[in-house]
N, C-alpha and C positions, 0 to 999 in steps of 0.2 A: 534352126538350132535347137538341140534337145536340152531343155532346162529342167532343173529339179525344183519343185515347189515346196517341199517339206522344210521344216525348220530345225529338225534334228536328224540324227542318223537313222537309217531304215530299221536297224535292229531295235533301237530304242522305241521307234514308233510301234513296232509289233508288240513289244513288251508293254507299252502304254495301253494298247487295246486289250491285252490280256488282263491288265489290272482293272480297266473299265468294266469288262465283263464280270470279273470277280466281285467288284463292289456292287454292280447292278444286281447280280444274282443274290448276294447277301441281303441287299435292301429289299428286294422283292419278297424274300422269305420272311424277313422281319415284319414287313407290312402284312403278310399273310397271317402271321401269328397274332397280329393286332385284331384280326377279324374275330378271333375267339373271344377276346376281351369285349369287343363291341356287340357281337351278336350271339354270344353263348354257344349253344349246341349247333345252331345253323352256321355259325362261323367256322366250324371245323371243316366243312366242305370248302369254304373259301380258302382256309389255311392250306388244305391239301392241294388245291389247284395252284395256289401261289408257290407252294413248296416244289411242285413239279416244274413250274416255269423257272424258279430260282435254280434248281438243279441243272436244268438245260443250259442256263446261262453260265453256270460254273463249269459244266462240261465243255462248253465252247471256249471258256478261258483256258482250260487245261490244254485243249487242242491248239490254241493260239500260242501258248507258252512252249509247247512241244515243237511246233513249227518254227518258232523263233530260235529255239535251241538247236534244231537241226541245221537251220541256215547259218547260225553262228559258228558251227563247227567247220563249215566249208567256206567261210568268209576269208577274204584276202586280208592278211595282217600287214600293216605298214605304219611307218612313223609319220605323224602329222608334221608338215613343214612349219606350221605356225606355233604349236605348243610343245612339240617334241615328244609327245606321248604316243605309245603304241595304241592304234585304233584298228577297228575292223571295218572293212568296206564290202558292200554288196553291189554287184553289177559294175558298170563302167563309171558311174558317178554316185557319190554319197557325201555325207558330211562327217566331220570328225565327231566322235562320240563325246568329246570333252569341250572343245572350244567352238564347235559347229562350223569350222572352216570348210568350204566346198573343196572336195577332193575328186580327182578324176584319173583314170588310167588311159584315157583316150587323148593322144597328143593334139588332135585337131581341136577338141573342146578346151584343152589347156591353153592353146594359143588364142582362141576366141575369148576366153575369160580374161587372159592377160591384156588383150587389146581393149576390152571393156573397162578394165581397171585403169589403164593408162589414159583412156580417152577422157 
């Protein structure tokens, strides 16, 4: 049986990783500028290196956000049976973006999930 292990919708997971890369990149750049305060002129080299790594992390976050946006445009829109709100679904199984109810388009998995709930 194919189970999904994440706790939120797939699109929200991608957006979360984009945010993580953004915050890590900014943190790396801030730590790099602290090198100037700690080591003076020699710290400028450290700051430059950290700025490059921070920019790479920020560029990765831009790519992740772009990828999530492209997937979001082709996602299946449906109404969640639990909360009644419009949600987007990627693949055959996903979770509601709002109430995290497991959703599926595969009738076999829907029957299996119903049997597990009733058991």
